[in-house]
C-alpha positions in Angstrom: 64.2 150.3 105.8 63.6 150.8 109.5 65.8 148.9 111.8 63.0 146.8 113.4 62.1 145.4 109.9 65.5 143.7 109.5 64.7 140.5 111.4 61.3 140.2 109.7 63.0 140.4 106.3 65.4 137.7 107.4 62.6 135.4 108.5 61.0 135.9 105.1 63.4 133.4 103.6 62.5 130.9 106.4 58.7 131.3 105.9 59.1 131.0 102.1 60.8 127.6 102.4 58.5 126.2 105.1 55.7 125.6 102.6 57.8 124.1 99.8 57.6 120.4 99.2 60.6 118.6 100.8 62.9 116.6 98.6 63.6 113.3 100.2 66.4 111.0 98.8 65.8 107.3 99.4 69.5 106.5 99.9 70.7 103.7 100.1 67.7 102.0 98.4 67.9 104.4 95.4 71.4 105.5 94.5 71.8 108.5 92.2 74.7 108.2 89.7 77.6 110.5 90.4 79.0 113.1 88.0 81.6 111.8 85.6 84.6 113.6 87.2 83.5 112.8 90.8 86.5 112.1 93.1 85.7 108.8 94.9 87.8 105.8 95.9 91.3 105.5 94.4 92.4 102.8 92.0 95.8 101.6 91.0 95.7 100.9 87.3 97.4 98.2 85.2 98.8 98.0 81.7 97.0 95.9 79.1 99.1 92.8 79.8 98.5 93.0 83.6 101.7 94.7 84.8 101.1 97.4 87.3 101.6 101.1 86.3 102.8 102.1 89.8 106.6 102.5 89.8 106.9 103.3 93.6 108.2 106.8 93.1 106.2 108.1 96.1 105.2 111.4 94.4 101.6 110.8 95.3 102.5 110.5 99.0 104.6 113.7 98.8 101.7 115.6 97.1 99.1 114.5 99.6 98.3 117.4 102.0 96.6 115.1 104.5 99.5 112.6 104.6 97.1 109.8 103.8 99.2 107.8 101.4 102.1 105.5 102.3 104.3 104.0 99.5 107.3 101.7 99.7 109.1 101.1 96.4 111.1 98.0 95.6 113.3 96.9 92.7 112.0 94.7 90.0 114.0 91.6 89.0 113.9 89.6 85.8 112.3 86.7 87.7 109.8 88.9 89.6 108.6 91.9 87.5 105.6 93.8 88.8 105.9 96.9 86.6 107.9 97.6 83.4 110.4 100.0 85.0 113.2 99.4 87.5 110.9 99.8 90.5 107.4 99.0 91.6 105.2 99.9 94.6 105.7 97.0 97.0 103.6 98.5 99.7 100.8 100.9 98.9 98.3 102.2 101.5 95.7 104.9 101.5 94.2 105.9 104.8 90.6 107.0 104.1 90.3 108.3 107.7 92.6 111.1 106.5 92.0 111.4 102.8 90.2 114.6 101.8 89.5 113.5 98.2 91.4 116.5 96.6 93.0 114.5 93.8 96.4 116.0 94.1 97.9 112.5 94.3 96.4 111.8 90.8 97.9 114.9 89.4 101.3 114.0 90.8 101.5 110.5 89.3 103.9 110.4 86.3 102.6 107.1 84.9 98.8 107.7 85.4 98.9 104.7 87.8 96.6 106.3 90.3 93.1 107.5 89.4 89.9 108.1 91.3 86.7 106.1 90.7 83.1 107.1 91.2 82.7 104.8 94.2 81.7 106.9 97.2 80.6 104.4 99.8 83.7 104.4 102.0 82.1 104.2 105.5 83.0 101.5 107.9 82.5 100.4 111.5 86.2 99.6 112.0 89.1 102.1 111.7 91.4 99.4 110.4 89.1 98.6 107.5 89.4 102.2 106.2 93.2 101.8 105.5 93.1 100.3 102.0 96.1 98.1 101.1 97.5 97.6 97.6 95.4 94.5 96.9 92.2 96.4 97.5 93.3 99.4 95.4 94.5 97.5 92.3 92.2 97.5 89.3 90.7 94.1 88.6 92.3 91.9 86.0 90.6 91.9 82.6 90.1 88.5 80.9 93.1 88.9 78.7 95.5 90.1 81.5 98.0 88.0 83.5 98.5 88.8 87.1 102.0 90.2 88.0 104.7 89.2 88.5 105.6 88.2 84.9 108.0 89.3 82.2 107.3 92.2 79.8 105.8 91.4 76.4 108.6 90.0 74.1 110.5 92.6 72.2 109.1 95.6 74.2 110.9 98.0 76.5 109.7 100.0 79.4 109.4 103.0 77.1 106.9 101.1 74.9 104.7 100.7 78.0 104.9 104.3 79.0 104.1 105.4 75.4 100.9 103.3 75.5 101.8 100.9 72.6 101.2 97.7 74.6 97.9 96.2 73.8 98.1 92.9 75.7 99.7 89.5 75.0 99.4 89.9 71.3 101.9 92.8 71.4 105.0 92.2 69.3 108.1 94.1 68.4 106.5 95.1 65.1 103.5 96.7 66.8 105.9 98.5 69.2 107.8 100.0 66.2 104.6 101.7 64.9 104.1 105.2 66.3 101.3 105.6 68.8 100.3 109.0 67.3 100.5 110.0 63.7 102.8 113.0 63.2 101.1 116.2 62.0 101.5 117.0 58.3 104.1 119.7 57.5 102.5 122.8 55.9 103.5 123.4 52.3 106.1 126.1 51.7 104.5 129.5 51.0 101.0 128.5 52.3 99.3 130.9 54.8 98.4 129.6 58.2 
């Protein structure tokens, strides 16, 4: 192709799109649903009885490449128990002015306390409002949950919480003794796999 035809070929893409119908989104009047695995606003999850899953380990803060998360852990006591383990996240902040939505904090969390929701409207007119505190990040209480601090379910240990055997206030020591996952059957001797 001759050299002078190069710019004309480049403008061909421009001319081809000039006559196509424009797609106008009517946001915010019509909001399109996000994809299932969209990385939106963070959420601190709770166990079925209302205790917090966050143990204040600060792994999410260490994993954050934008340094947008600040966590201060504190010790649980028998009179004030916020999570089933020894510690809980007393202070939890996410600075959405810095957050890049990468999800590395979710991957670093050992108790699955931190997840990302599909909520994407995080704009604000005040910088201070974009630093979310723990009370804004905690998942809402379900009807059968009790707000922390409260004692663990009777007869259960922290391990029962981490294994997922706690189902709420009806949890008893008998339900904790049942395995959460059925063991796979052993293959019979001499059978081919």
